[in-house]
N, C-alpha and C positions, 0 to 999 in steps of 0.2 A: 478486641481488635482483630484477633485471628479469625473469629467467627464472621466478622464484617468483611474481611478480605476474601474469605472462602465464598461468602454469598455473592460478592461482586464478581469473582472469577466464574461462578456458575452462570450468572446473568450474561456475562460476556460470551461464554461458550454457546448459550442458547440463541442469542441474537446473531452470533456470527454465522450460524447455519442459514439465516434468512438474508444475508447480505447480498448486495447487487452483484450481478455477474460482471466479471472483468472484461472490458472491451478492448483495451489496448492503450499503451502509453502514447502521449503526445510528445513529439520530439522536442518541443520547446514552445515558448510563447513570447511574442513581443509584449512590451509593457506599456502602460499608459502613465503619463504624467502631464499635468498642465504646463504648457510652455508657450512663450511668445516666439514670434518668427525669428529664426536664425540666432537664437540664444544658445549657450552651451547646453542648457537642459533640453532644448528641442533637438539639438544635433546628437547629443550623447544618448538620447532616448529615454530610458525608462528605468526607474529604480524599484518599482513595485509591480509584482505580477497581480493583476486585477482579476478577481473571481466574479463571474456573472451567472445569471439564471441559465440553466441548461448545462452548465459545466458538471462533468463527473469527476469527483475528487476521491482520493484515498486518504483516510485519516488514521494515523497510527500514534501510539503512545510508547515512548522509549521505555524499555525494560518491562513492558506489559504485552507479551506476544499475542495474547488473545484479543487485545483491542486493535483490530485491523479491519476497517470498514470502508467499503466503496459506496459513496452516496452521491446522488445528483442534486444539485441546487434547484429547488422548485421555483415556480414563477414569482413567488413572494420574496425570493432571495434567501430562503431558509434551508437548513439541513437538520435532520433529526438523528441523534446518536444516543446509544445506551448511556445511562448515568448522567449525560449532559443535557438531554432533552432537545428542545428546539433552539438552534443557534442561527442568528442572522449573519451571513457571510458575504452576500452579494455586495459588490462595489468596494470590498475590502481587499487589501493586499494580502498575500499569503501569510506574511508575518503577523499581520493584525488578526487574520482569521485564526491562526494557531493560538494567539493570545486569548481570543474570545472563547474558543473551545476549552482551553486549559482553565480559564476562569470558571466556566460552568462545571467542569469535572471536579475542580477543587471544592466547589460548594457541596458536592455530593458526599465528600469525606471518605469515599471508597478508595481513591487513589491519591496518595500524598505527593504533592509537588509534581503534578503531571507535566512531562515534556512532550508536547504535541508536535507532530509533523503532518503537514498537508501537502499532497502532491496532486497536480492536475493530470488527469488521465485522458480526458476527452472533452472537446468543446465544440459546439455548433457556432460559436462566435468568432472563430478564427478566420475571418474574411475581411477584406477591404473592398471598396467599390471604386472602380476607375471609370470615369465618364469623360466625354468630350473628345478632343482630337487625338485619340489613340486608335490603333488599327483593330484592336479587339476589346472594346469596352465591356464592362460587366464585373461581376464579383471575382476576386482573386484570393485564393487561399494563402495565408501567411503563417508559416510554422517556423519557429525560431526567430532570431533577430533579422529583420529584413529592412533594407534601406529603400529610399525613393526610387533609385535607378533600377533596383531589383524588381520592384512592382511594375514600373513602366515597361520594363523589358518583358515581363510576364504578360502584359497587356498587348504585346505585339509591337511595342515601340510607338514613337510619335508619328503623326502624319505630316506631310509637307506643309500643311496649313496650321500646324500647332504653334501656340504661343510659348515663349520661354517662361512666362509667368504662370505658376501653378498654385491653385488654392486648395487647402486641405482643411476639411471640417473634422474636428476631433471631439470625441465624447468628453463631456465635462470641461471643455475649453470654450469659453463664450466667444472669443475672437478667433476667426479663421486664421490659419497659418498661411502666410504668403511666401512662396519660394520662387526665386528666379534662377533658372539654369543658365550658366554663362555660355558664351559662344563656344568656348573650348572646355568641355566638361572635365577634361583630364587635368586642368590646371588648378582646380580647387574642389575639395570635398565638403566644404562648409554647407553647401546647399543639399547634400545627399543625406538628409536627416533620417532617423530611424522611424519606421512606419509602425503604427499600433493597430491592433484589431479594432474594427469598427470605423476606421478612418474612411472618409469620403473624399476621394482625390478627383479634382476637376481640372482638366487640361483645356485651357481656353483656346479660341481660334485667333490666330494672328491676323492683324489687318493686312489688306492687300492694296497695292497700287497697280493700275493697268496701263501699259504703254502700247499704243497702237499707231499704225501709219508707217512712215518712212524710217523705221528702225531696222537694224540688222536682225534683231530678234524681238518679235512682239510677244506679249504675254503678261502674266501677273508677277509682281515683285513683292515679296513679303516684307512687312514692317516688323523688324525684330527688336524685342526689348524696348527700352526707353530711348534709344538712340534715334534722333530724327533722320528722316530720309529726305534729301533735297532733290531738286530737279536735275542738277548736274550729275549727282550720284545715280539717279534712276536711269538717265540717258547712257551713262557709262555701263551700268549693269545690263542694259539692253544691247550692248555691243556698239553703241554709237549710232549716228544718223547717216542714212544713205545719201548718195549724191543728189538724187532727185527730190530731196526734201524741200518744201517751201518754208524756209527758215523764218520768214516774217509773218506766217499765218498759223503758227502753232498756238495751241490753247490747252487749258486744263478745265475739265468738267468736274465740278465739285458739288456734292449733295449739300443742300441747305434746307431749313424748314420750309422755305417757299418754293422748293424745287431745285433743279440743276442750275448751278451758277457757272457761267463761262468766263474764264480768266485768260485774256489774251496776253501773249508775250512774244518777244523776238528772241530767238535762240542766240543770236550773236550778242545781244545786249547782256544776256545772262552769263554766257561763257566769258565775255570780256569784263565782267563785274561792273558794268554800267548801271545795272539794277541789282537789287538783292536776289540771291539764289532762293527761290520759293521753297518753303518746307511743305512737303506733301502730306496729305491726310488720308486716313482710311477711306477706301473706295474712290479715290481720285482717279480720273482717266486722263492720261497725258496723250494728246493726239497731235502728231506732226503730219500734215497732209503732204501729198506729192505735188510738185509743180509739173503741169502738163508739158511746159516747154523743156524743162530739164529731163523729164522722162523721154520726150521725143529725141532730144539730143543724145541721151544715153543710148536709146535704141538705135539711133543713126550711127553712133560711134561703134556700137556692137556690129552693125551691118557692114560698115566699112572694114572693120577688123576681120570679119568673116570673109569678105571678098578678097582682101589681101592674102589671107591664109590660103584660100582656094587658088588664087593666081600663082602664088609661089609653088604650090603643089603641082599645078599644071606645067609650069616651066621646068620643074624638076623631072617630071615624067617625060616631057618632050625631049629633054637632053638624053 
């Protein structure tokens, strides 16, 4: 037994001289676990540190100081160690990899009851990809435990046209995770799930409704979340209707398979609940034209007011 241990020690010393060069420790690594959307597992993140091809690991055996090797996982997912030979560790958690290496070492009979430690030193897999409605889409490095808001912030934040619904494609999870950011993100952290290396995060584009014509504020109104936007709500968000609006000639232009559909309505009927308040759809155009007569009256009233102001000023100066 003494001769066998001495031989093993000599082998370890020889191989140690050819070990890989140390590049530097990785501060940490988010973990992977299959999870369904918004479940405790998806929110709490990860229980196992997953090793992947390209990762550089340090393998040590407790109480055997000469067994200390830095090895990179090859494209096949294997590492090669003295006394243990080739061990497949890719897609294994750290604990499972330690157990696999210990099993191979135990078979060699040179180390009795080996207590193996595996530490991740470097990884090219420590990125997530953020695409869609963010200001700086692209790969984002993730070191340590990162949450969804951390990654979105690193991508420059959301654009004004971003949807609150976010899709996350995760390695080894067949069904994409669907996360909806609430209107007030500070009220709940249930959506702020832990992000794992390799995640593909897609921020969709929110639907838009356009209000044009005799509104105080023309432009696009986003459709947020699953809450429907009605005509009255859209008119309110546009600041209301101007005096010169032709209330009986308003209409909604809506896209349909056969082209644009024109839906006529009277503003007064909708406001007074004589007809149902229409629910608007993505790309709807709400147009309230101006009445030529009202516009002329408004212009005339403005002219009269200006004349009165000028006359008062003249009388004041004359005095």
